[in-house]
C-alpha positions in Angstrom: 7.4 13.5 -16.7 6.1 9.7 -15.9 4.2 8.0 -18.9 2.1 6.2 -16.1 1.7 6.1 -12.4 3.3 2.9 -12.0 6.9 4.8 -12.9 6.4 7.1 -9.7 7.9 5.7 -6.4 6.0 3.1 -4.1 5.3 5.3 -1.2 4.6 2.3 1.0 7.9 0.8 0.0 9.5 -1.3 3.0 12.6 0.3 2.1 11.4 3.4 2.6 9.9 2.9 5.4 6.5 1.8 4.7 5.2 -0.3 7.1 1.6 -1.9 8.0 0.7 -1.0 11.2 -2.4 -2.5 11.9 -5.2 -5.2 10.7 -8.4 -6.7 11.3 -7.1 -10.2 10.7 -4.0 -11.9 9.9 -5.0 -15.3 10.7 -3.6 -17.2 7.3 -0.8 -14.6 6.4 1.1 -11.7 8.3 0.1 -8.4 7.2 3.3 -7.1 6.8 3.4 -9.1 3.9 1.6 -6.4 2.0 4.9 -4.2 1.9 7.5 -6.6 1.5 9.8 -6.1 -1.6 9.7 -8.0 -4.7 7.4 -10.4 -6.7 5.1 -12.6 -4.3 6.6 -16.2 -4.1 4.9 -19.7 -4.7 5.9 -22.5 -2.5 4.7 -25.8 -3.6 4.0 -28.1 -0.6 4.9 -26.0 1.9 2.4 -25.7 5.1 2.3 -23.6 8.3 0.2 -24.7 11.4 -2.9 -22.8 9.7 -2.6 -24.0 6.3 -1.1 -23.2 3.0 1.8 -21.2 3.1 0.9 -17.7 1.3 3.3 -14.9 0.5 0.9 -11.7 1.1 -1.8 -11.0 3.7 -4.2 -13.2 4.2 -7.5 -13.2 6.9 -9.8 -15.9 7.7 -13.4 -16.4 6.4 -15.5 -13.9 7.9 -18.9 -15.7 10.3 -19.9 -12.2 10.6 -21.3 -8.9 9.1 -18.3 -6.5 7.5 -15.2 -6.7 6.2 -11.5 -7.0 7.1 -8.9 -3.7 6.7 -4.8 -3.1 7.2 -3.4 0.2 7.8 -0.5 1.4 5.8 2.1 4.3 7.1 3.4 5.3 3.8 7.3 5.5 4.0 6.9 8.6 1.8 4.3 11.0 2.6 3.0 12.5 -0.7 0.0 12.8 -3.4 -1.1 9.0 -4.6 -1.7 9.0 -8.5 -2.4 5.2 -8.3 -2.4 1.6 -6.6 -1.6 -1.9 -7.7 -3.4 -4.1 -5.4 -1.7 -7.7 -6.5 -3.6 -11.0 -5.8 -0.8 -13.2 -7.6 -0.8 -16.9 -6.4 -4.6 -16.0 -4.7 -6.9 -17.7 -7.0 -10.1 -19.1 -4.7 -9.1 -16.9 -1.7 -8.8 -13.6 -2.7 -11.4 -10.5 -2.0 -14.0 -10.1 -4.6 -13.4 -6.4 -3.7 -11.1 -3.7 -2.3 -11.3 0.2 -1.5 -9.0 2.6 -0.1 -9.3 5.4 2.7 -6.6 8.3 3.4 -5.4 10.5 5.8 -2.3 13.0 6.8 -2.1 12.4 10.2 0.3 15.1 12.0 0.2 13.3 15.5 2.0 9.9 15.3 0.8 9.3 19.1 -2.8 8.5 17.7 -3.6 5.2 17.6 -3.8 3.6 13.9 -7.9 2.4 14.6 -8.4 6.3 15.4 -6.7 8.0 12.3 -9.2 10.6 10.5 -9.7 8.4 7.0 -11.5 9.6 4.1 -12.3 7.7 0.9 -9.8 7.7 -1.5 -10.7 4.8 -3.9 -14.0 3.6 -4.3 -15.2 0.0 -3.2 -13.9 -2.0 -6.7 -14.1 -5.1 -7.8 -10.7 -7.5 -7.8 -9.2 -10.4 -10.1 -7.8 -13.3 -8.5 -4.1 -14.3 -9.5 -2.9 -10.7 -11.0 -1.9 -7.0 -10.2 -5.2 -5.0 -10.4 -4.1 -1.4 -11.4 -6.4 1.8 -10.2 -5.7 5.2 -10.8 -6.5 7.1 -8.4 -8.8 10.3 -9.3 -9.3 11.6 -5.7 -8.4 15.4 -5.0 -4.6 15.3 -4.4 -4.1 15.8 -1.2 -0.7 14.8 0.9 -1.2 11.6 2.5 0.7 9.9 5.6 -1.7 6.5 6.2 -3.9 4.5 3.7 -6.4 1.9 4.9 -6.8 -1.1 2.7 -10.2 -2.4 2.7 -11.2 -5.9 1.4 -14.3 -7.2 1.1 -15.2 -9.1 2.9 -12.1 -11.0 3.6 -9.1 -12.8 1.9 -5.6 -12.8 0.7 -3.7 -9.9 -1.2 0.0 -10.5 -1.9 1.5 -6.9 -2.4 0.0 -3.2 -2.2 2.0 -0.8 -4.3 1.1 3.0 -3.7 2.3 4.6 -6.3 2.6 8.9 -6.2 4.4 11.8 -5.7 6.6 12.2 -2.8 5.8 15.3 -0.7 7.8 15.8 2.5 6.7 18.3 5.4 7.3 21.6 4.7 9.8 22.0 7.6 12.2 19.9 5.9 12.9 22.9 3.8 13.5 25.6 6.8 15.7 28.1 6.3 19.4 27.4 7.3 19.3 23.4 6.9 20.7 21.6 4.4 18.5 19.4 2.0 19.1 16.8 -0.9 17.0 18.2 -3.3 17.8 15.1 -5.3 16.7 12.7 -3.0 13.3 11.0 -3.1 12.4 11.6 0.4 12.3 15.4 -0.8 10.3 14.9 -4.1 12.7 14.1 -6.6 12.2 12.0 -9.6 14.3 11.1 -12.6 12.4 11.9 -15.5 15.2 10.9 -18.3 18.2 9.5 -19.1 20.7 9.1 -22.5 20.5 5.0 -21.7 17.9 3.2 -19.8 19.7 -0.2 -20.7 
């Protein structure tokens, strides 16, 4: 079995179909940066028409009450066991706090902002320029979408959502061939004779 939640698959990984489908703001850096593969990059001296180029999602400073948010469609629906909210390279411009709401949406036609979210990770303090790890202790339900809330604004380099894939049960209907060793169907490698 996995020794820590980060050993579990990233359910929001772009390569598995994860995508950021909506955001309250993305003035300085696009929302899609949240689920990009690989570690965040630093590009010394590189600027865009809006300021310093940053690898991740970054919102402008809020001038009104509230907070910023981004909605992520998981590539692999499943049970979330932990998340990493990575602020690497964001030093003075990272959010002070972040939290997550979750839902299991059966209807893909529902607008992202109308999804029935419920709290999953309470508002939690973040540190800048580091991977902030949080174990999820909420009731283990199947999740298809997350809403990342940042308080009040700022930049997040990456969001990694680790958990156990849990496909829709119709995948296993009689008469259908299913790859039982596929991560998309819940398989997880637990041991090997050589991990080099």
